[in-house]
C-alpha positions in Angstrom: 26.7 -67.1 17.4 29.1 -67.4 14.4 30.1 -64.6 12.1 27.9 -66.2 9.4 24.8 -66.4 11.6 25.1 -63.0 13.1 25.7 -61.2 9.8 23.0 -63.1 7.9 20.3 -62.5 10.5 20.9 -58.7 10.7 20.9 -58.1 6.9 17.6 -56.3 6.4 17.3 -53.0 4.6 15.0 -50.2 5.8 11.5 -50.5 4.5 12.1 -54.0 2.9 11.1 -57.2 4.6 14.1 -59.4 5.0 14.1 -62.9 3.6 13.1 -65.6 6.1 15.8 -67.4 7.9 15.5 -70.6 5.8 16.3 -68.6 2.7 19.3 -66.7 3.9 21.0 -69.3 6.1 22.6 -71.0 3.1 23.8 -67.8 1.5 27.1 -67.3 3.4 28.3 -70.8 2.5 27.2 -70.5 -1.1 28.8 -67.0 -1.4 32.0 -68.2 0.2 32.2 -71.3 -2.1 31.8 -69.0 -5.2 34.4 -66.6 -3.9 36.8 -69.6 -3.4 36.2 -70.6 -7.0 36.8 -67.0 -8.1 40.1 -67.1 -6.2 41.1 -70.4 -7.9 40.3 -68.7 -11.2 42.5 -65.8 -10.3 45.4 -68.1 -9.6 44.9 -69.8 -12.9 44.6 -66.4 -14.7 41.3 -64.7 -15.0 40.0 -63.7 -18.4 38.3 -60.7 -16.8 40.3 -58.0 -15.1 37.6 -56.8 -12.7 37.0 -60.4 -11.5 40.7 -60.8 -11.0 40.7 -57.7 -8.8 37.8 -58.9 -6.7 39.5 -62.2 -6.1 42.8 -60.6 -5.1 40.9 -58.3 -2.7 39.2 -61.3 -1.1 42.4 -63.3 -0.9 44.0 -60.4 0.9 41.5 -60.7 3.8 42.1 -62.9 6.9 39.7 -65.8 7.7 37.1 -63.9 9.7 37.0 -61.1 7.2 36.5 -63.5 4.3 33.6 -65.0 6.2 32.1 -61.5 6.7 32.6 -60.8 3.0 30.5 -63.8 2.2 27.8 -63.1 4.8 25.3 -61.0 2.9 21.5 -61.5 2.6 21.8 -61.7 -1.2 23.9 -63.8 -3.6 27.1 -62.0 -4.6 27.1 -63.8 -7.9 24.6 -63.9 -10.8 23.8 -66.3 -13.7 21.6 -64.2 -15.9 18.6 -64.3 -13.6 17.5 -60.7 -14.2 17.4 -61.0 -18.0 14.2 -62.7 -19.3 15.1 -62.2 -22.9 18.1 -64.5 -22.5 15.9 -67.2 -21.1 13.2 -66.8 -23.8 15.8 -67.7 -26.4 17.1 -70.6 -24.5 16.1 -74.1 -25.4 15.4 -75.5 -21.9 14.8 -78.9 -23.3 18.5 -79.3 -24.2 20.5 -81.8 -22.3 23.4 -81.3 -20.0 25.9 -82.5 -22.6 24.7 -80.1 -25.2 27.0 -77.1 -26.0 26.3 -74.2 -23.7 24.8 -71.1 -25.3 27.1 -68.1 -25.8 27.1 -65.7 -22.9 26.0 -62.1 -23.7 29.1 -60.9 -21.9 32.7 -61.9 -21.5 33.1 -65.3 -19.7 34.6 -65.0 -16.3 35.3 -68.6 -15.4 37.3 -71.4 -17.1 38.2 -73.6 -14.1 36.3 -76.9 -13.6 34.9 -76.0 -10.1 32.9 -73.2 -11.7 30.5 -75.9 -13.0 30.0 -77.1 -9.4 29.4 -73.6 -8.2 26.8 -72.9 -10.9 25.0 -76.2 -10.2 24.8 -75.1 -6.5 23.5 -71.7 -7.5 20.9 -73.1 -9.8 19.6 -75.6 -7.2 19.4 -72.8 -4.7 17.6 -70.6 -7.2 15.2 -73.4 -7.9 14.4 -73.7 -4.2 13.7 -70.0 -4.0 11.7 -69.9 -7.2 9.5 -72.8 -6.0 8.9 -71.6 -2.4 9.8 -67.9 -2.2 9.4 -66.4 -5.6 9.1 -62.8 -4.3 12.2 -63.2 -2.1 14.1 -64.5 -5.1 14.0 -60.9 -6.4 15.7 -59.6 -3.2 18.2 -62.4 -2.9 19.0 -63.2 -6.5 17.7 -60.2 -8.5 15.6 -62.8 -10.3 13.0 -61.7 -12.8 9.5 -63.3 -12.3 9.7 -65.0 -15.8 13.0 -66.6 -14.9 11.5 -67.7 -11.6 8.6 -69.4 -13.4 10.9 -71.2 -15.9 13.3 -72.5 -13.2 10.4 -73.5 -10.9 8.9 -75.6 -13.7 11.9 -77.9 -13.4 12.6 -80.7 -11.0 15.6 -80.3 -8.7 17.5 -82.6 -11.0 16.5 -80.4 -13.9 17.7 -77.3 -12.1 21.1 -79.1 -11.4 21.4 -79.9 -15.1 20.7 -76.3 -16.1 23.6 -75.3 -13.9 25.8 -77.9 -15.5 24.9 -76.5 -18.9 24.8 -72.8 -18.2 27.9 -72.4 -16.1 29.5 -69.9 -18.6 26.8 -67.5 -17.3 28.1 -67.4 -13.8 29.9 -64.2 -12.8 30.3 -61.9 -9.7 27.6 -59.4 -9.4 28.4 -55.7 -10.1 31.5 -56.3 -12.2 31.0 -52.9 -13.7 30.9 -51.3 -10.3 34.4 -51.8 -8.8 33.8 -49.1 -6.2 31.0 -51.2 -4.6 33.2 -54.3 -4.4 35.9 -52.1 -2.9 33.4 -51.0 -0.3 32.2 -54.5 0.4 35.7 -55.9 0.9 36.8 -52.9 3.0 33.7 -53.2 5.1 34.5 -56.9 5.6 38.0 -56.1 6.6 36.9 -53.5 9.2 33.8 -55.3 10.4 31.2 -53.6 12.7 29.5 -50.5 11.3 31.6 -50.4 8.1 30.5 -53.9 7.3 26.8 -53.1 7.9 27.0 -50.0 5.8 28.5 -52.0 2.9 25.9 -54.7 3.2 23.0 -52.2 3.1 24.5 -50.4 0.1 24.6 -53.7 -1.8 21.0 -54.4 -0.7 19.8 -51.0 -1.9 21.6 -51.3 -5.3 20.3 -54.9 -5.9 16.7 -53.8 -5.0 17.0 -50.7 -7.3 18.3 -52.8 -10.2 15.6 -55.4 -9.8 12.8 -52.8 -9.6 14.2 -51.1 -12.7 14.3 -54.4 -14.6 10.7 -55.2 -13.6 9.5 -51.8 -14.7 11.3 -52.1 -18.0 9.6 -55.5 -18.7 6.1 -54.3 -17.6 6.1 -56.2 -14.3 5.3 -54.6 -10.9 8.3 -53.5 -9.0 9.1 -54.6 -5.5 
């Protein structure tokens, strides 16, 4: 069993049903690709200091540790999936070549491959929203309204959304550098340290998602 497979299969928090295998098996590859793009951005000069630090920490790891850092049962990046207000004000009928809307936070990416990363994230999000809407909350921190809007598209439409909304892509928990330090240190050490860091991330994502659902009047997980 590879590092990716072993880590992904064991990533289930206490009291929370883990996502089915078909949902999580693509996550390590997607996480690693996004981290590679973040590293490319760091070499080009990141406009966001915290993102630069995450990239430098990941680049300092060896190959197996980088794979462990990517092997989590949730996406390490976000594209506004938890914020229904942003989506309510978005004209989803706009075309891929229309100017992207202004992000509600400082843009992290400027490199071209960030567009490809966002397209992949949106197609993955579309797949979850269509087939595993509840699991999309655990894996992506996705609000139910966001899941409904994305699921209403075709797979091509989801890809085009990613092409247009790529400025929204950013590492999760940019304002929690201590968690990223724990995730990267756990990946470097492996074993129990890696499992503890993974579970900590799962708990935080679940708590954030539940709080967002309560705030918007939806049932929590």
